[in-house]
Backbone as JSON, one array per atom type, in Angstrom:
{
  "sequence": "XXXXXXXXXXXXXXXXXXXXXXXXXXXXXXXXXXXXXXXXXXXXXXXXXXXXXXXXXXXXXXXXXXXXXXXXXXXXXXXXXXXXXXXXXXXXXXXXXXXXXXXXXXXXXXXXXXXXXXXXXXXXXXXXXXXXXXXXXXXXX",
  "N": [[45.42, -7.38, -81.27], [45.41, -10.49, -82.32], [48.29, -12.56, -82.67], [49.35, -14.62, -85.25], [50.84, -16.77, -84.41], [50.09, -17.37, -81.81], [47.56, -18.37, -82.25], [48.13, -20.66, -83.56], [49.71, -22.04, -81.54], [47.47, -22.21, -79.59], [45.93, -24.14, -81.14], [47.67, -26.25, -81.25], [48.02, -26.97, -78.61], [45.54, -27.28, -77.53], [44.15, -29.4, -76.51], [45.82, -30.24, -74.57], [46.88, -30.38, -71.27], [49.21, -29.52, -70.27], [51.54, -27.05, -70.24], [53.95, -26.04, -72.32], [57.45, -24.81, -71.96], [58.4, -23.0, -73.98], [55.8, -22.06, -75.03], [54.85, -21.02, -72.71], [56.69, -18.74, -72.47], [55.99, -17.44, -74.74], [53.44, -16.59, -74.28], [53.82, -15.16, -72.13], [55.13, -12.91, -73.25], [53.3, -12.09, -75.04], [51.38, -11.33, -73.23], [52.72, -9.19, -71.87], [53.15, -7.32, -74.07], [50.48, -6.87, -74.52], [49.84, -5.5, -72.2], [51.52, -3.18, -72.17], [50.47, -2.02, -74.5], [47.66, -1.38, -73.56], [48.45, 0.21, -71.37], [49.59, 2.27, -73.02], [47.41, 3.03, -74.4], [45.68, 3.92, -72.29], [47.2, 6.12, -71.33], [47.05, 7.55, -73.64], [44.18, 8.13, -73.89], [43.93, 9.42, -71.55], [45.41, 11.91, -72.03], [43.85, 12.72, -74.23], [41.54, 13.28, -72.74], [42.47, 15.2, -70.99], [43.05, 17.22, -72.75], [40.5, 17.72, -73.9], [39.1, 18.86, -71.74], [40.72, 21.08, -71.23], [40.21, 22.26, -73.58], [37.25, 22.8, -73.33], [37.31, 24.4, -70.9], [38.92, 26.62, -71.94], [37.25, 27.69, -73.77], [34.73, 28.01, -72.65], [35.49, 30.11, -70.87], [36.04, 32.12, -72.88], [33.59, 32.2, -74.07], [32.28, 33.5, -71.84], [33.62, 35.87, -71.52], [33.01, 36.96, -73.96], [30.24, 37.11, -73.65], [29.9, 38.62, -71.38], [31.17, 41.23, -72.4], [29.46, 41.72, -74.26], [27.02, 42.13, -72.74], [27.96, 44.24, -71.37], [28.32, 46.23, -73.54], [25.69, 46.24, -74.39], [24.22, 47.33, -71.98], [25.75, 49.84, -71.81], [24.74, 50.84, -74.31], [21.95, 50.97, -73.67], [22.11, 52.67, -71.58], [22.86, 55.15, -72.82], [20.94, 55.42, -74.45], [18.86, 55.67, -72.64], [19.66, 57.89, -71.06], [19.44, 59.87, -73.12], [16.8, 59.56, -73.7], [15.76, 60.53, -71.52], [16.67, 63.2, -71.41], [15.34, 64.15, -73.56], [12.74, 63.74, -72.57], [12.78, 65.53, -70.48], [13.34, 68.17, -71.94], [11.07, 68.16, -73.31], [9.21, 68.33, -71.28], [9.83, 70.71, -70.07], [9.21, 72.37, -72.27], [6.42, 71.92, -72.35], [5.89, 73.08, -70.07], [6.24, 75.58, -70.34], [4.71, 76.46, -72.35], [2.19, 75.61, -70.93], [2.33, 77.69, -69.04], [1.97, 79.95, -70.61], [-0.4, 79.47, -71.87], [-1.97, 79.61, -69.57], [-1.6, 82.52, -68.64], [-2.87, 83.71, -70.62], [-5.21, 82.82, -70.48], [-5.82, 83.72, -67.98], [-5.74, 86.54, -68.72], [-7.89, 86.5, -70.52], [-9.97, 85.84, -68.73], [-9.92, 88.25, -67.21], [-10.52, 90.07, -69.13], [-13.24, 89.03, -69.81], [-14.53, 89.43, -67.29], [-14.2, 92.35, -67.04], [-15.77, 93.02, -69.36], [-18.13, 91.93, -68.69], [-18.74, 93.78, -66.54], [-18.79, 96.23, -68.02], [-21.01, 95.62, -69.5], [-23.09, 95.2, -67.6], [-22.85, 98.01, -66.54], [-23.79, 99.3, -68.96], [-26.35, 98.18, -69.2], [-27.64, 99.18, -67.01], [-27.45, 101.82, -67.64], [-28.87, 101.97, -70.05], [-31.44, 101.15, -68.93], [-31.93, 103.32, -67.14], [-32.21, 105.19, -69.27], [-34.32, 104.27, -70.58], [-36.34, 104.75, -68.44], [-36.22, 107.5, -68.33], [-37.23, 108.16, -70.62], [-39.85, 107.14, -70.66], [-40.71, 108.54, -68.51], [-40.59, 111.26, -69.78], [-42.61, 110.76, -71.75], [-44.8, 110.39, -70.43], [-45.35, 112.74, -69.34]],
  "CA": [[45.44, -8.23, -82.49], [46.07, -11.93, -81.83], [49.23, -13.0, -83.53], [49.23, -16.04, -85.74], [51.48, -17.73, -83.61], [49.2, -17.6, -80.74], [46.5, -19.27, -82.79], [48.82, -21.97, -83.78], [49.74, -22.57, -80.14], [46.15, -22.79, -79.33], [45.49, -25.3, -82.06], [48.42, -27.49, -80.78], [47.96, -27.25, -77.18], [44.25, -27.1, -77.27], [43.75, -30.59, -75.62], [46.78, -30.49, -73.79], [46.84, -29.57, -70.18], [50.68, -29.13, -69.93], [51.97, -26.01, -70.86], [55.72, -26.08, -72.5], [58.13, -23.71, -71.61], [58.28, -22.07, -75.06], [54.53, -21.58, -75.01], [54.67, -20.06, -71.42], [57.38, -17.52, -72.77], [55.23, -16.79, -75.74], [52.32, -16.12, -73.66], [54.22, -13.97, -71.16], [55.6, -12.04, -74.13], [51.83, -11.5, -75.57], [50.68, -10.55, -72.04], [53.44, -7.99, -71.69], [52.68, -6.48, -75.15], [49.01, -6.19, -74.32], [49.92, -4.66, -70.94], [52.08, -1.91, -72.63], [49.38, -1.47, -75.42], [46.68, -1.04, -72.46], [49.14, 1.35, -70.86], [49.74, 3.46, -73.92], [45.97, 3.48, -74.73], [45.27, 4.77, -71.13], [47.92, 7.48, -71.37], [46.43, 8.53, -74.79], [42.92, 8.43, -73.34], [44.05, 10.68, -70.44], [45.96, 13.0, -72.84], [42.72, 13.3, -74.83], [40.65, 13.68, -71.69], [42.96, 16.56, -70.51], [43.01, 18.12, -73.98], [39.1, 18.18, -74.09], [38.84, 19.5, -70.57], [41.29, 22.4, -71.42], [39.44, 23.09, -74.59], [36.21, 23.39, -72.85], [37.58, 25.35, -70.06], [39.11, 27.83, -72.53], [36.02, 28.32, -74.61], [33.85, 28.63, -71.69], [36.14, 31.36, -70.61], [36.02, 33.02, -74.12], [32.24, 32.59, -74.09], [31.76, 34.09, -70.68], [34.2, 37.03, -71.79], [32.22, 37.59, -74.98], [28.94, 37.48, -73.1], [30.35, 40.01, -70.48], [31.42, 42.52, -73.02], [28.22, 41.94, -75.15], [26.06, 42.81, -71.79], [28.2, 45.85, -71.23], [27.98, 47.3, -74.61], [24.24, 46.56, -74.29], [24.02, 48.15, -70.98], [26.16, 51.03, -72.15], [23.77, 51.57, -75.23], [20.78, 51.24, -72.98], [22.37, 53.87, -70.73], [22.98, 56.23, -73.59], [19.36, 55.73, -74.89], [17.93, 56.09, -71.48], [19.91, 59.04, -70.82], [18.82, 60.59, -74.35], [15.25, 59.67, -73.65], [15.58, 61.33, -70.1], [16.94, 64.29, -71.82], [14.33, 64.56, -74.43], [11.68, 64.04, -71.77], [13.07, 66.73, -69.72], [13.18, 69.19, -72.77], [9.68, 68.23, -73.61], [8.51, 68.69, -70.14], [10.26, 72.12, -69.97], [8.43, 73.12, -73.24], [5.05, 71.89, -72.04], [5.62, 74.0, -68.89], [6.4, 76.96, -70.79], [3.32, 76.34, -73.07], [1.24, 75.81, -69.9], [2.41, 78.92, -68.44], [1.65, 80.95, -71.69], [-1.84, 79.39, -71.89], [-2.5, 80.17, -68.05], [-1.56, 83.69, -68.66], [-3.66, 83.84, -71.79], [-6.72, 82.41, -69.88], [-6.16, 84.73, -66.96], [-6.12, 87.69, -69.47], [-9.29, 86.32, -71.03], [-10.91, 85.96, -67.64], [-9.88, 89.46, -66.79], [-11.37, 90.77, -70.22], [-14.57, 88.7, -69.54], [-15.05, 90.1, -66.14], [-14.37, 93.82, -67.53], [-16.79, 93.02, -70.32], [-19.48, 91.91, -67.79], [-18.92, 94.89, -65.77], [-19.28, 97.13, -69.0], [-22.41, 95.33, -69.98], [-23.93, 95.81, -66.51], [-23.17, 99.46, -66.61], [-24.5, 99.65, -70.14], [-27.67, 97.82, -68.93], [-28.23, 100.22, -65.98], [-27.63, 103.21, -68.47], [-29.99, 101.69, -70.77], [-32.53, 101.0, -67.89], [-32.17, 104.81, -66.71], [-32.62, 105.99, -70.46], [-35.77, 103.92, -70.85], [-37.21, 105.15, -67.63], [-36.31, 108.84, -68.63], [-38.03, 108.37, -71.83], [-41.1, 106.98, -70.24], [-41.08, 109.78, -67.84], [-41.12, 112.19, -70.67], [-43.79, 110.48, -72.53], [-45.84, 110.43, -69.46], [-45.53, 114.1, -69.08]],
  "C": [[46.23, -9.52, -82.11], [46.93, -12.31, -82.95], [48.99, -14.5, -83.95], [49.82, -17.24, -85.09], [50.82, -18.29, -82.33], [48.19, -18.65, -81.17], [46.95, -20.5, -82.92], [48.99, -22.71, -82.51], [48.47, -23.18, -79.59], [45.86, -24.06, -79.97], [46.38, -26.41, -81.35], [48.28, -27.77, -79.36], [46.44, -27.18, -76.65], [43.62, -28.11, -76.27], [44.63, -30.85, -74.63], [46.8, -29.73, -72.55], [48.3, -29.26, -69.64], [51.15, -28.09, -70.9], [53.71, -26.11, -71.04], [56.1, -24.75, -72.2], [58.19, -22.58, -72.65], [56.83, -21.28, -75.16], [54.28, -20.47, -73.88], [55.45, -18.74, -71.92], [56.57, -16.67, -73.7], [54.12, -15.99, -75.11], [52.6, -15.0, -72.75], [54.53, -12.8, -72.04], [54.25, -11.16, -74.66], [51.37, -10.7, -74.53], [51.44, -9.25, -71.73], [53.02, -6.95, -72.81], [51.27, -5.92, -74.98], [49.06, -5.39, -73.12], [50.44, -3.34, -71.58], [51.11, -1.4, -73.53], [48.2, -0.74, -74.41], [47.34, 0.25, -71.97], [49.26, 2.5, -71.83], [48.35, 3.85, -74.32], [45.37, 4.33, -73.55], [45.91, 6.01, -71.31], [47.31, 8.34, -72.7], [45.09, 8.98, -74.47], [42.95, 9.64, -72.44], [44.58, 11.8, -71.23], [44.75, 13.6, -73.53], [41.74, 13.86, -73.96], [40.95, 15.12, -71.18], [42.85, 17.7, -71.65], [41.48, 18.68, -73.95], [38.66, 19.07, -72.86], [39.44, 20.94, -70.77], [40.67, 23.19, -72.47], [38.15, 23.67, -74.04], [36.17, 24.57, -71.92], [38.06, 26.8, -70.77], [38.03, 28.55, -73.27], [34.92, 28.58, -73.72], [34.17, 29.91, -71.14], [35.81, 32.48, -71.75], [34.53, 33.32, -74.21], [31.68, 33.53, -73.09], [32.44, 35.69, -70.92], [33.26, 37.8, -72.91], [30.93, 38.12, -74.21], [28.82, 38.55, -72.22], [30.44, 41.22, -71.26], [30.05, 42.81, -73.92], [27.1, 42.69, -73.91], [26.62, 44.11, -71.56], [27.95, 46.59, -72.18], [26.45, 47.48, -74.78], [23.8, 47.53, -73.37], [24.51, 49.68, -71.29], [25.36, 51.7, -73.15], [22.38, 51.85, -74.44], [20.97, 52.5, -72.07], [22.43, 55.2, -71.52], [21.54, 56.48, -74.11], [18.72, 56.38, -73.71], [18.39, 57.63, -71.07], [19.44, 60.13, -71.99], [17.42, 60.84, -74.12], [14.92, 60.63, -72.3], [15.82, 62.84, -70.52], [15.81, 64.99, -72.87], [13.13, 64.63, -73.55], [11.78, 65.27, -71.15], [12.69, 68.05, -70.52], [11.63, 69.19, -73.17], [8.8, 68.88, -72.6], [8.51, 70.14, -69.87], [9.33, 72.8, -71.02], [7.1, 73.05, -72.94], [4.8, 72.88, -70.94], [5.54, 75.33, -69.29], [4.9, 77.16, -71.47], [2.22, 76.55, -72.23], [1.13, 77.13, -69.32], [1.81, 80.13, -69.42], [0.21, 80.85, -71.72], [-2.56, 79.82, -70.56], [-2.48, 81.78, -68.23], [-2.59, 84.26, -69.52], [-5.22, 83.77, -71.25], [-6.89, 83.44, -68.76], [-6.35, 86.11, -67.59], [-7.55, 87.58, -69.98], [-10.3, 86.5, -69.9], [-11.05, 87.7, -67.21], [-10.69, 90.38, -67.82], [-12.82, 90.58, -70.1], [-15.03, 89.51, -68.56], [-15.18, 91.64, -66.29], [-15.42, 93.89, -68.27], [-18.12, 92.82, -69.47], [-19.91, 93.18, -67.03], [-19.36, 96.21, -66.58], [-20.56, 96.85, -69.33], [-23.42, 95.6, -68.62], [-24.09, 97.25, -66.48], [-23.88, 100.09, -67.83], [-26.23, 99.46, -69.97], [-28.37, 98.87, -67.94], [-28.27, 101.44, -66.79], [-28.93, 103.04, -69.2], [-31.28, 101.79, -69.91], [-32.92, 102.56, -67.5], [-32.76, 105.53, -68.02], [-34.07, 105.7, -70.72], [-36.8, 104.52, -69.89], [-37.28, 106.77, -67.78], [-37.22, 109.08, -69.9], [-39.58, 108.02, -71.35], [-41.85, 108.06, -69.42], [-41.38, 111.2, -68.8], [-42.18, 112.0, -71.65], [-44.96, 110.68, -71.69], [-46.12, 111.92, -69.2], [-46.14, 114.71, -70.24]]
}
């Protein structure tokens, strides 16, 4: 902020090329004051910059930790679900294997029964054929 004294000196010495001693002292004081304000402003800006950098660093670490814990919990849940799913699949597979064994044994017993019935059928057909032949022989006699 330019002081009113400075404006006054500017108006008074605007056309003068000779600077007086009081004016020079005044300008030196104004210059020193501006330098101290600039220095203070630089310190303030550096302080805010450091604070901002520290804040960003802190919260990036917090976000990283939160993200890491979230991914760990996600992986833990996925692991639990995966192991549960694997256990479920194993138990279903075992159940289906047992069912397949039972069906295979039933199929095997059905094949044995069919083959025995075929044998019985062939035996009965032969017996029927013999009876028919015997009947024809008796009728022919």
